[in-house]
C-alpha positions in Angstrom: 9.5 18.8 23.9 8.0 21.8 23.5 4.9 23.2 24.0 5.3 23.3 19.6 6.1 20.1 19.6 3.0 18.8 21.7 1.1 21.3 19.2 1.5 19.6 16.9 2.1 15.4 16.9 -1.3 16.2 18.4 -1.9 18.5 15.1 -0.4 14.6 13.2 -2.9 12.7 15.3 -6.0 14.3 14.8 -4.8 14.5 11.5 -4.5 10.7 11.4 -7.6 10.4 12.5 -9.4 12.5 10.6 -8.4 10.2 7.6 -9.8 7.1 9.7 -13.4 8.8 8.9 -12.7 9.4 6.0 -11.8 6.2 5.1 -14.9 4.9 6.8 -16.8 6.4 4.8 -15.7 4.7 1.7 -15.1 1.6 2.7 -18.3 0.2 4.6 -16.6 -2.9 5.6 -13.6 -1.4 7.0 -15.8 1.3 9.3 -16.1 -0.5 12.4 -12.5 -0.8 12.4 -11.5 3.0 10.8 -13.8 4.5 13.4 -12.2 2.4 16.3 -8.7 3.5 15.1 -9.7 7.5 14.7 -11.4 7.4 18.5 -8.0 5.8 19.2 -5.8 8.9 17.8 -8.3 11.6 18.8 -7.6 10.1 22.4 -4.0 9.4 22.4 -3.6 13.5 21.4 -6.2 13.8 24.6 -3.4 11.8 26.3 -0.5 13.8 24.6 -2.0 17.2 25.4 -2.8 16.0 29.2 -0.1 14.3 29.8 2.5 17.6 28.4 0.3 19.6 31.1 0.9 17.3 33.8 4.6 17.1 33.4 4.4 20.9 33.7 4.7 20.2 37.9 7.0 17.4 37.2 11.1 17.2 37.1 10.8 15.0 34.6 11.7 15.8 30.7 8.7 15.5 28.3 11.9 14.8 25.4 13.0 11.6 26.7 9.6 10.0 24.9 9.9 12.3 21.5 12.1 9.5 19.2 9.1 6.9 19.9 6.6 9.1 18.9 8.5 10.7 16.3 9.0 7.0 14.4 5.2 5.9 15.0 3.8 8.6 13.4 6.1 8.8 10.4 4.9 4.8 9.9 0.8 6.1 10.1 1.3 8.9 7.5 3.9 6.5 5.4 0.8 4.0 5.7 -2.1 6.5 5.2 0.1 9.0 2.4 -0.7 12.0 4.4 1.4 14.9 4.4 2.9 16.4 7.4 3.0 20.2 5.1 -0.2 20.3 5.1 
């Protein structure tokens, strides 16, 4: 996986976290759950960056992990109605 692909994933993760926080502001009943999800997406973004930088010294390519992540992101974006071009 290239550096730009990693940054794109991080951008998407943080956008989803932002959507969760925005939804929490308008859905008080689901607030705790949505804020928990936002935190999980932020942690995923940090983990993605850490994994990328840790793998710089590793002989195993990260590209083998791209397909499952892309499928999961597409499912989440469809759920929240996020657009990839914003």
